[in-house]
C-alpha positions as CSV (number, residue, x, y, z in Angstrom):
1,X,-0.3,0.2,0.0
2,X,1.5,3.7,-0.7
3,X,2.5,5.5,2.2
4,X,-0.3,8.3,2.3
5,X,-2.8,6.0,2.5
6,X,-1.4,4.7,5.6
7,X,-1.7,8.3,7.4
8,X,-4.5,9.9,9.2
9,X,-3.2,13.2,8.8
10,X,-3.6,14.8,12.2
11,X,-5.1,17.7,14.4
12,X,-5.5,17.7,17.4
13,X,-3.9,20.3,19.6
14,X,-6.3,22.2,21.9
15,X,-5.3,25.3,20.1
16,X,-6.3,25.1,16.6
17,X,-7.7,27.5,14.8
18,X,-10.2,27.2,11.9
19,X,-7.6,28.2,9.2
20,X,-4.9,25.5,10.7
21,X,-7.9,23.0,9.7
22,X,-8.9,24.5,6.5
23,X,-5.1,23.6,6.0
24,X,-5.5,20.2,6.8
25,X,-8.4,19.5,4.6
26,X,-6.0,21.2,1.7
27,X,-3.6,18.8,2.8
28,X,-5.4,15.6,3.1
29,X,-7.3,16.6,-0.4
30,X,-3.5,17.5,-1.8
31,X,-1.7,14.0,-0.9
32,X,-4.5,12.2,-0.7
33,X,-4.3,10.9,2.8
34,X,-6.5,7.8,4.1
35,X,-8.0,10.1,6.5
36,X,-8.3,13.3,8.3
37,X,-8.7,12.8,12.3
38,X,-10.0,15.9,13.9
39,X,-12.3,16.8,17.5
40,X,-15.9,15.9,17.2
41,X,-16.3,20.1,16.5
42,X,-14.9,19.6,13.5
43,X,-16.1,16.5,11.4
44,X,-19.3,18.8,10.1
45,X,-16.9,21.3,8.7
46,X,-14.6,18.4,7.3
47,X,-17.7,16.5,6.1
48,X,-18.8,19.7,4.2
49,X,-14.8,19.9,2.3
50,X,-14.0,16.0,1.6
51,X,-17.6,14.9,0.9
52,X,-17.2,14.9,-2.8
53,X,-13.4,13.1,-2.2
54,X,-11.7,9.7,-1.2
55,X,-10.7,11.3,2.4
56,X,-12.3,9.4,5.1
57,X,-13.5,11.4,8.3
58,X,-11.9,10.2,11.7
59,X,-12.7,11.6,14.7
60,X,-11.9,10.9,19.2
61,X,-14.1,9.7,21.4
62,X,-13.7,9.9,25.4
63,X,-10.6,11.4,24.4
64,X,-7.8,12.2,25.6
65,X,-8.7,10.5,29.0
66,X,-11.2,8.0,28.3
67,X,-12.6,7.7,31.8
68,X,-16.0,9.3,30.2
69,X,-19.1,7.3,31.2
70,X,-19.9,4.6,29.0
71,X,-23.2,6.0,27.6
72,X,-21.4,9.3,27.1
73,X,-18.7,7.6,24.6
74,X,-21.5,5.9,22.9
75,X,-23.7,9.2,22.1
76,X,-20.4,10.6,21.0
77,X,-19.6,7.8,18.8
78,X,-23.7,8.1,17.4
79,X,-23.4,11.6,17.3
80,X,-20.2,11.7,15.0
81,X,-21.4,9.0,13.0
82,X,-24.3,11.0,12.1
83,X,-22.5,14.2,11.6
84,X,-20.3,12.4,8.4
85,X,-17.3,10.5,10.6
86,X,-16.6,7.2,8.8
87,X,-13.8,6.1,11.6
88,X,-13.8,6.7,15.3
89,X,-10.8,6.7,17.6
90,X,-12.2,6.2,20.9
91,X,-9.8,5.9,24.2
92,X,-9.7,3.2,26.4
93,X,-10.2,3.9,30.3
94,X,-6.9,3.0,31.7
95,X,-8.1,3.6,35.4
96,X,-10.3,0.2,34.4
97,X,-7.3,-1.5,33.2
98,X,-5.5,-0.6,36.5
99,X,-8.3,-1.8,38.6
100,X,-9.0,-5.3,36.2
101,X,-12.1,-4.1,35.7
102,X,-12.0,-6.0,32.4
103,X,-15.7,-7.2,32.0
104,X,-16.6,-3.6,32.1
105,X,-14.0,-2.5,29.4
106,X,-15.6,-5.4,26.8
107,X,-19.0,-4.3,27.3
108,X,-17.7,-0.8,26.9
109,X,-15.9,-2.2,23.9
110,X,-19.0,-3.8,22.3
111,X,-21.4,-0.9,22.9
112,X,-19.0,1.5,20.9
113,X,-19.1,-0.8,18.1
114,X,-22.5,-1.2,17.8
115,X,-22.6,2.4,18.2
116,X,-20.5,2.9,15.2
117,X,-22.7,0.7,13.1
118,X,-20.5,-0.5,10.5
119,X,-18.3,2.0,10.4
120,X,-14.5,1.6,11.7
121,X,-13.3,1.1,15.1
122,X,-10.3,1.9,16.9
123,X,-9.5,1.5,20.2
124,X,-6.8,3.2,21.7
125,X,-5.2,1.9,24.4
126,X,-2.2,4.5,25.6
127,X,0.8,1.2,25.6
128,X,2.8,3.8,27.3
129,X,1.0,3.3,30.7
130,X,0.2,0.1,30.4
131,X,2.5,-3.3,30.8
132,X,3.1,-6.1,28.3
133,X,0.7,-8.5,30.2
134,X,-2.0,-5.3,29.9
135,X,-1.6,-4.5,26.0
136,X,-2.1,-8.1,25.6
137,X,-5.6,-8.4,27.1
138,X,-6.8,-5.0,26.0
139,X,-5.7,-7.5,22.5
140,X,-7.7,-10.2,23.5
141,X,-10.5,-8.0,24.1
142,X,-10.7,-5.9,20.9
143,X,-10.3,-9.0,19.3
144,X,-13.9,-10.0,21.5
145,X,-15.4,-7.2,20.8
146,X,-14.6,-7.5,16.4
147,X,-12.9,-4.0,17.0
148,X,-11.7,-3.0,13.5
149,X,-8.2,-1.3,14.7
150,X,-6.1,-1.2,18.2
151,X,-4.7,2.2,18.6
152,X,-1.3,3.1,20.5
153,X,-1.4,6.5,21.6
154,X,-3.2,9.6,22.4
155,X,-0.2,12.1,21.5
156,X,-1.3,13.8,24.9
157,X,0.1,11.1,27.7
158,X,3.8,11.6,28.2
159,X,5.3,8.1,26.4
160,X,3.7,7.9,22.6
161,X,4.1,5.1,20.2
162,X,7.2,2.3,20.6
163,X,8.7,0.0,17.8
164,X,8.6,-2.5,20.8
165,X,4.4,-1.8,21.5
166,X,3.9,-2.2,17.9
167,X,5.5,-5.7,17.7
168,X,4.3,-6.7,20.6
169,X,0.4,-6.2,19.3
170,X,1.3,-7.6,15.9
171,X,2.6,-10.5,17.2
172,X,0.0,-11.0,19.7
173,X,-2.8,-10.4,17.2
174,X,-1.6,-12.0,13.9
175,X,-4.0,-11.0,11.5
176,X,-7.0,-10.8,13.6
177,X,-6.8,-6.7,14.3
178,X,-5.6,-3.6,12.3
179,X,-3.0,-1.6,14.2
180,X,-2.7,1.9,14.2
181,X,0.2,3.7,15.8
182,X,0.3,7.5,16.6
183,X,2.4,9.8,19.4
184,X,5.2,11.0,18.1
185,X,6.1,9.9,14.6
186,X,7.8,13.1,12.7
187,X,9.7,12.0,10.0
188,X,9.5,9.2,7.6
189,X,13.0,7.0,8.8
190,X,10.2,6.8,12.1
191,X,7.3,6.0,10.1
192,X,8.8,3.4,7.7
193,X,10.4,1.6,11.1
194,X,6.2,1.4,12.7
195,X,5.6,-0.1,9.0
196,X,8.3,-2.0,9.5
197,X,7.2,-3.1,13.1
198,X,3.5,-4.1,11.8
199,X,1.3,-0.7,12.2
200,X,-1.1,-0.8,9.3
201,X,-2.2,3.0,9.8
202,X,-0.3,6.2,11.5
203,X,-1.0,9.1,13.2
204,X,0.9,12.2,12.1
205,X,0.5,15.6,12.8
206,X,4.0,15.5,10.6
207,X,2.6,13.9,7.3
208,X,3.1,16.2,4.7
209,X,6.9,16.3,5.6
210,X,6.9,12.5,6.3
211,X,5.6,12.0,2.3
212,X,7.5,14.1,1.1
213,X,10.6,13.3,2.7
214,X,9.6,9.7,1.9
215,X,9.9,10.9,-2.3
216,X,13.6,11.6,-2.2
217,X,14.8,8.2,-0.3
């Protein structure tokens, strides 16, 4: 697959302005990235700009903490689908992980999957906060819930994507799930390393620079 079709062109910083989102969309159209990944408040705007293109719209749920009520995450997911989102990146409740409340996590995964009504679902694990056994357990729950992706990070935690985590996830899930790496991928060499480690999708804010750099390699 071409590199541009493996990238979610991302803008989630809290200070982002509408002109910045306009440029994000312009870049996505020019470079034909797989998707833009934007906050809920910008989904409608992106839908209006991208409706006649092949660029998908991803948005985030329970972001970035993950400790919203399950019912809130479900309603947020439904609202975003109605507004035009094609993919939902939702944050796992890490407090539940650390408390071994895996039954609640599985219930939440299934509820969000149902709410998304066939649209692509990505569970953000925040792998930098987890042990290897916790990462494996969440992978197992994502498979049981029939999610589409597991995703490393929000990019808001102190530790972003790590090659070792992606390698662990790929070994553990095989081909049962797709993997998205995000959080700190800022250059082509790093992007290539994550793809080689097993990532199917990359979440990047430096997407244009990564793609341009790849063309000179």
